[in-house]
One Martini backbone bead per residue (centre of mass of N, CA, C, O) as a GRO file, in nm:
protein
  169
    1MET     BB    1   9.158   2.916   7.532
    2TYR     BB    2   9.429   2.682   7.516
    3SER     BB    3   9.806   2.738   7.574
    4PRO     BB    4  10.045   2.542   7.707
    5TRP     BB    5  10.315   2.602   7.540
    6ARG     BB    6  10.345   2.903   7.693
    7SER     BB    7  10.400   2.865   8.007
    8SER     BB    8  10.711   2.890   8.031
    9TYR     BB    9  10.722   3.175   7.922
   10ILE     BB   10  10.525   3.316   8.116
   11ASP     BB   11  10.669   3.233   8.385
   12SER     BB   12  10.927   3.423   8.331
   13PHE     BB   13  10.720   3.692   8.419
   14LYS     BB   14  10.619   3.663   8.741
   15GLU     BB   15  10.814   3.846   8.849
   16PRO     BB   16  10.836   4.122   9.013
   17ASN     BB   17  11.006   4.360   8.843
   18LYS     BB   18  11.210   4.212   8.648
   19SER     BB   19  11.260   4.477   8.445
   20LEU     BB   20  11.400   4.614   8.685
   21SER     BB   21  11.614   4.790   8.829
   22LYS     BB   22  11.750   4.883   9.130
   23SER     BB   23  11.623   5.183   9.086
   24GLY     BB   24  11.332   5.123   8.924
   25THR     BB   25  11.405   5.112   8.640
   26PRO     BB   26  11.404   5.021   8.339
   27GLY     BB   27  11.521   4.767   8.177
   28LYS     BB   28  11.633   4.556   7.959
   29SER     BB   29  11.521   4.404   7.705
   30ILE     BB   30  11.526   4.129   7.488
   31PHE     BB   31  11.532   4.353   7.237
   32ALA     BB   32  11.775   4.494   7.333
   33ASP     BB   33  12.077   4.518   7.185
   34ILE     BB   34  12.096   4.374   6.909
   35LYS     BB   35  12.343   4.258   6.736
   36PRO     BB   36  12.414   4.215   6.409
   37GLU     BB   37  12.593   3.948   6.467
   38GLU     BB   38  12.305   3.818   6.601
   39ASP     BB   39  12.072   3.781   6.398
   40GLU     BB   40  12.062   3.474   6.345
   41GLU     BB   41  12.051   3.378   6.644
   42ARG     BB   42  11.793   3.599   6.702
   43TRP     BB   43  11.602   3.626   6.431
   44VAL     BB   44  11.679   3.858   6.246
   45VAL     BB   45  11.544   3.966   5.936
   46TYR     BB   46  11.530   4.294   5.974
   47ARG     BB   47  11.676   4.629   5.923
   48GLY     BB   48  11.622   4.941   6.014
   49ASN     BB   49  11.651   5.259   6.145
   50PHE     BB   50  11.403   5.213   6.394
   51SER     BB   51  11.357   4.902   6.314
   52PHE     BB   52  11.253   4.549   6.342
   53ILE     BB   53  11.261   4.205   6.231
   54ILE     BB   54  11.124   3.917   6.404
   55MET     BB   55  11.117   3.610   6.522
   56ASN     BB   56  10.920   3.401   6.699
   57LEU     BB   57  10.996   3.164   6.949
   58TYR     BB   58  10.663   3.158   7.023
   59PRO     BB   59  10.459   3.059   6.810
   60TYR     BB   60  10.128   3.051   6.684
   61ASN     BB   61  10.264   3.038   6.395
   62ALA     BB   62  10.395   3.005   6.115
   63GLY     BB   63  10.579   3.308   6.075
   64HIS     BB   64  10.594   3.462   6.329
   65LEU     BB   65  10.610   3.810   6.367
   66MET     BB   66  10.807   4.104   6.461
   67VAL     BB   67  10.784   4.456   6.535
   68ILE     BB   68  11.065   4.663   6.651
   69PRO     BB   69  11.176   4.908   6.819
   70TYR     BB   70  11.468   5.030   6.937
   71LYS     BB   71  11.304   5.186   7.117
   72GLN     BB   72  11.240   5.170   7.453
   73THR     BB   73  10.882   5.129   7.488
   74PRO     BB   74  10.543   5.097   7.616
   75THR     BB   75  10.459   5.326   7.404
   76LEU     BB   76  10.343   5.481   7.119
   77TYR     BB   77  10.377   5.799   7.198
   78GLU     BB   78  10.711   5.778   7.218
   79LEU     BB   79  10.703   5.788   6.924
   80ASN     BB   80  10.791   5.908   6.642
   81ASP     BB   81  10.696   5.952   6.324
   82SER     BB   82  10.929   5.789   6.190
   83GLU     BB   83  10.896   5.537   6.366
   84LYS     BB   84  10.599   5.477   6.297
   85LEU     BB   85  10.630   5.452   5.993
   86GLU     BB   86  10.830   5.218   5.990
   87VAL     BB   87  10.663   5.013   6.135
   88MET     BB   88  10.439   5.003   5.922
   89LYS     BB   89  10.626   4.918   5.685
   90LEU     BB   90  10.727   4.649   5.829
   91ILE     BB   91  10.451   4.519   5.839
   92GLU     BB   92  10.412   4.512   5.537
   93VAL     BB   93  10.664   4.346   5.467
   94SER     BB   94  10.588   4.103   5.634
   95MET     BB   95  10.327   4.032   5.485
   96LYS     BB   96  10.449   4.001   5.201
   97ALA     BB   97  10.656   3.783   5.274
   98LEU     BB   98  10.443   3.574   5.380
   99GLU     BB   99  10.291   3.551   5.113
  100ILE     BB  100  10.528   3.438   4.948
  101VAL     BB  101  10.624   3.199   5.140
  102LEU     BB  102  10.317   3.091   5.274
  103LYS     BB  103  10.029   3.169   5.183
  104PRO     BB  104   9.814   3.307   5.343
  105HIS     BB  105   9.468   3.394   5.419
  106GLY     BB  106   9.577   3.570   5.672
  107PHE     BB  107   9.572   3.804   5.962
  108ASN     BB  108   9.730   3.891   6.264
  109VAL     BB  109   9.745   4.228   6.399
  110GLY     BB  110   9.940   4.342   6.689
  111LEU     BB  111   9.917   4.468   7.037
  112ASN     BB  112  10.040   4.465   7.377
  113LEU     BB  113   9.947   4.686   7.636
  114GLY     BB  114  10.063   4.560   7.886
  115GLN     BB  115  10.047   4.300   8.103
  116VAL     BB  116   9.722   4.277   8.123
  117ALA     BB  117   9.722   4.251   7.785
  118GLY     BB  118   9.976   4.032   7.730
  119GLY     BB  119  10.254   4.172   7.789
  120SER     BB  120  10.553   4.001   7.833
  121VAL     BB  121  10.706   4.272   7.703
  122SER     BB  122  10.599   4.566   7.823
  123GLU     BB  123  10.867   4.761   7.796
  124HIS     BB  124  10.844   4.665   7.473
  125LEU     BB  125  10.728   4.747   7.198
  126HIS     BB  126  10.525   4.515   6.989
  127PHE     BB  127  10.448   4.360   6.684
  128HIS     BB  128  10.219   4.128   6.552
  129ILE     BB  129  10.258   3.871   6.289
  130VAL     BB  130   9.996   3.645   6.199
  131PRO     BB  131   9.950   3.379   6.020
  132ARG     BB  132   9.657   3.253   5.839
  133TRP     BB  133   9.441   2.963   5.818
  134GLY     BB  134   9.220   2.756   5.721
  135GLY     BB  135   9.219   2.538   5.989
  136ASP     BB  136   9.468   2.616   6.207
  137THR     BB  137   9.293   2.468   6.408
  138ASN     BB  138   9.311   2.218   6.677
  139PHE     BB  139   9.346   1.950   6.912
  140MET     BB  140   9.640   1.950   7.018
  141PRO     BB  141   9.649   2.172   7.244
  142VAL     BB  142   9.426   2.037   7.418
  143ILE     BB  143   9.510   1.730   7.431
  144ALA     BB  144   9.859   1.746   7.392
  145GLU     BB  145  10.007   2.014   7.454
  146THR     BB  146  10.040   2.091   7.133
  147LYS     BB  147  10.210   2.271   6.880
  148VAL     BB  148  10.185   2.285   6.532
  149ILE     BB  149  10.482   2.334   6.342
  150SER     BB  150  10.547   2.288   5.986
  151THR     BB  151  10.821   2.449   6.022
  152GLU     BB  152  11.149   2.531   5.986
  153MET     BB  153  11.310   2.795   6.123
  154LYS     BB  154  11.574   2.833   5.955
  155SER     BB  155  11.452   2.824   5.667
  156MET     BB  156  11.250   3.052   5.723
  157TYR     BB  157  11.450   3.270   5.785
  158TYR     BB  158  11.592   3.288   5.508
  159LYS     BB  159  11.339   3.349   5.339
  160LEU     BB  160  11.250   3.607   5.496
  161ARG     BB  161  11.507   3.768   5.479
  162ASP     BB  162  11.533   3.782   5.168
  163THR     BB  163  11.249   3.900   5.114
  164CYS     BB  164  11.269   4.158   5.286
  165LYS     BB  165  11.510   4.285   5.144
  166GLU     BB  166  11.373   4.306   4.869
  167LEU     BB  167  11.112   4.472   4.958
  168ALA     BB  168  11.280   4.722   5.105
  169LYS     BB  169  11.412   4.872   4.849
   0.00000   0.00000   0.00000
């Protein structure tokens, strides 16, 4: 499978130890410390007590969401039970919201642990929720180096934000 539309994003992580501070300790990830007043600008759909839902800027499909704990950790076992439970609940909220807004036929849900596993932000654990439809792959990425996303991000943001708020009550 060839996905050339992601190459500029992936290239931004090729510098060794880019995410490390001068002392050699992990620096802040792109997901760390997003202020609530930046939610719309940074595509944060919903905030829980320990984690949040955000739209992916480089989606594999329309509606591609991520659930990210506030605690920056590269591993699942560094989250406490409350944090893990909320992550799972927000994955469920994400899927329900996507079912209401986009009516997908299925989902890919998962995480990439470590850079060699495809984790482009490997220092900050995050789960991907990718809605899928029958026939959602086509020739465009291979022939034209273009991924067709058939929805406008801003309108999708508002629909998902409002639906997630309602579902999380």
